[in-house]
C-alpha positions, 0 to 999 in steps of 0.5 A: 405317546398315550392319548393323555401324554398329548393332551399334557403336552399339547397343553404345556408344549413339553413331556411333563407341564408345569403347575399351570399347564397341569391344571389345564390338562387335567381339566381338558383331560376329564372334558375329553374323557366325558366327551368321548365316553359319556357321549357329552362333554362339560360346557366349562372346567377348571382344575386346582392342585394342592399338595397331593389333592386334584379338584376338577369342577365342571359345568353342564354336560348332562344328557337330554335324558339326564335333564328329562328325569331332572324335570321329573324330579329324579335327581337320585337317578341322575346321581346314582347313573353318575357314580355308576359311570365313575365307577365303571370309568375309575381305571381310565379317569386315575391312569390320565391324571397319573400321567398328566401329574406323574404321581400315583392316584391313591383315591377317586371320587366323582360327584354332581350337583344340581341347580345349576349343574356342576360336577366334581372329580376329586383325586388324591396322589401320593406324596412325591418323594 
């Protein structure tokens, strides 16, 4: 069982979680990936599933270096760094969503907003058969 299946199973108590458990597993997976690969994770997260869309909103999670850049007015540097991180993590991130939902991810985008800091993970899933 992969780490993503573990997250889904732990959240749901079953191999393929229901809608509510999927939302919890998706939020937990995104936070876990940020913590594991980024070094610091969000302080809160919530996920939504609607038809073929997955949307995860997360609060906080900036590194001290990113906070320093923001204080210096360098939002564009933090945003560009985060987008480069998204590209590097795209395969890992989409694999987590595919395992939790049981559906193929067709496309994925990540974004960050400041004041207050919020990050967003957006996935488009293949339609269910």
